C-alpha positions as CSV (number, residue, x, y, z in Angstrom):
1,M,-6.0,-4.4,-14.5
2,V,-4.7,-2.7,-11.4
3,R,-1.1,-3.4,-10.5
4,V,-0.8,-3.6,-6.7
5,L,2.2,-3.6,-4.3
6,L,1.5,-4.9,-0.8
7,V,3.7,-3.5,2.0
8,D,3.5,-4.7,5.6
9,D,6.0,-6.1,8.0
10,Q,3.6,-8.9,8.9
11,P,3.8,-11.6,6.3
12,A,0.5,-13.2,7.4
13,L,-1.4,-9.9,6.6
14,R,0.3,-9.6,3.2
15,E,-0.7,-13.2,2.5
16,V,-4.3,-12.7,3.4
17,I,-4.7,-9.5,1.4
18,G,-2.8,-11.0,-1.6
19,A,-4.9,-14.1,-1.6
20,Y,-8.1,-12.0,-1.5
21,L,-7.0,-9.8,-4.4
22,R,-5.9,-12.8,-6.4
23,R,-9.6,-13.9,-6.3
24,F,-10.2,-11.2,-8.9
25,P,-7.5,-12.0,-11.6
26,S,-9.1,-9.8,-14.3
27,T,-9.1,-6.8,-11.9
28,F,-5.9,-7.0,-9.8
29,L,-2.3,-8.2,-10.3
30,V,-0.3,-8.3,-7.1
31,V,3.1,-7.4,-8.6
32,A,5.1,-7.9,-5.3
33,E,5.2,-7.7,-1.6
34,A,7.6,-6.0,0.7
35,G,8.2,-6.1,4.5
36,D,9.7,-2.6,5.0
37,G,9.5,0.8,3.5
38,R,13.0,0.8,1.9
39,V,12.3,-2.4,-0.1
40,A,8.9,-1.0,-1.0
41,V,10.4,2.1,-2.5
42,E,12.9,0.0,-4.5
43,M,10.1,-2.3,-5.7
44,A,7.8,0.7,-6.6
45,E,10.5,2.3,-8.6
46,R,11.3,-0.9,-10.5
47,L,7.8,-2.4,-10.9
48,K,5.7,0.7,-11.3
49,P,2.5,-0.4,-9.5
50,D,-0.7,1.6,-9.9
51,V,-1.5,1.3,-6.2
52,I,0.5,0.6,-3.1
53,V,-1.2,-0.7,0.1
54,M,1.2,0.3,2.8
55,D,1.4,-0.2,6.5
56,L,2.7,2.8,8.4
57,R,4.6,1.2,11.3
58,M,7.5,-0.9,9.8
59,P,11.2,-1.4,10.4
60,V,14.0,0.2,8.4
61,L,11.8,2.9,6.8
62,D,8.2,3.6,8.1
63,G,5.3,4.0,5.7
64,V,5.1,7.8,6.1
65,E,8.8,8.3,5.2
66,A,8.5,5.8,2.4
67,M,5.5,7.8,0.9
68,R,7.5,11.0,1.2
69,L,10.5,9.4,-0.6
70,L,8.2,8.1,-3.3
71,K,6.8,11.6,-3.8
72,R,10.3,13.1,-4.0
73,L,11.2,10.5,-6.6
74,G,8.1,11.4,-8.6
75,N,6.7,7.9,-8.4
76,P,3.1,8.1,-9.7
77,A,1.7,5.2,-7.6
78,R,-1.3,6.0,-5.5
79,V,-0.8,4.9,-1.9
80,I,-3.4,3.6,0.5
81,A,-2.2,3.7,4.1
82,Y,-3.2,0.7,6.1
83,T,-2.6,1.0,9.8
84,S,-3.5,0.3,13.4
85,L,-2.3,3.8,14.4
86,T,-5.4,5.8,15.4
87,D,-3.9,9.2,14.7
88,A,-2.4,8.3,11.3
89,A,-4.9,9.7,8.8
90,D,-3.6,13.3,8.8
91,R,0.1,12.2,8.7
92,S,-0.5,9.7,6.0
93,R,-2.5,12.1,3.8
94,S,0.2,14.9,4.2
95,A,2.8,12.3,3.1
96,G,0.7,11.6,0.0
97,A,-1.7,8.8,0.8
98,V,-5.0,9.0,-1.1
99,A,-6.8,7.0,1.6
100,C,-6.2,5.7,5.1
101,L,-7.8,2.5,6.3
102,P,-7.9,1.0,9.8
103,K,-6.0,-2.2,10.4
104,P,-7.7,-4.6,10.4
105,C,-10.4,-3.6,7.9
106,N,-13.0,-5.3,5.8
107,L,-11.3,-6.8,2.7
108,E,-14.2,-5.5,0.6
109,D,-13.5,-2.0,1.8
110,L,-9.9,-2.4,0.9
111,R,-10.8,-3.7,-2.6
112,E,-13.1,-0.7,-3.1
113,A,-10.4,1.7,-1.9
114,I,-7.9,0.2,-4.3
115,L,-10.3,0.5,-7.2
116,A,-11.1,4.1,-6.2
117,A,-7.3,4.9,-6.0
118,A,-6.7,3.4,-9.4
119,G,-9.4,5.7,-10.7
């Protein structure tokens, strides 16, 4: 089972992604949701998800800085950047993302990316 943390400042998007992943209860467990990068880092340290789906543009601490902080803390979670920013792939990969998906994206593509990230 892949433990997933959803991070986006838009609750509706977290809800849609979470509802989709919950359709596969033997494959995914959504351990928590966060609306900003600082809360995401705290949750990731406490809950130890396998994969984090993280928006890049958020209040308090953006996704790139949150990924860098997770890397400094030695958190092993694999991060999938999920963003509407068109130039974000290189920045997110340099911060530690294993994939960068456009926002919005096909939910099946996201599911496959999570499975690939979980290895």
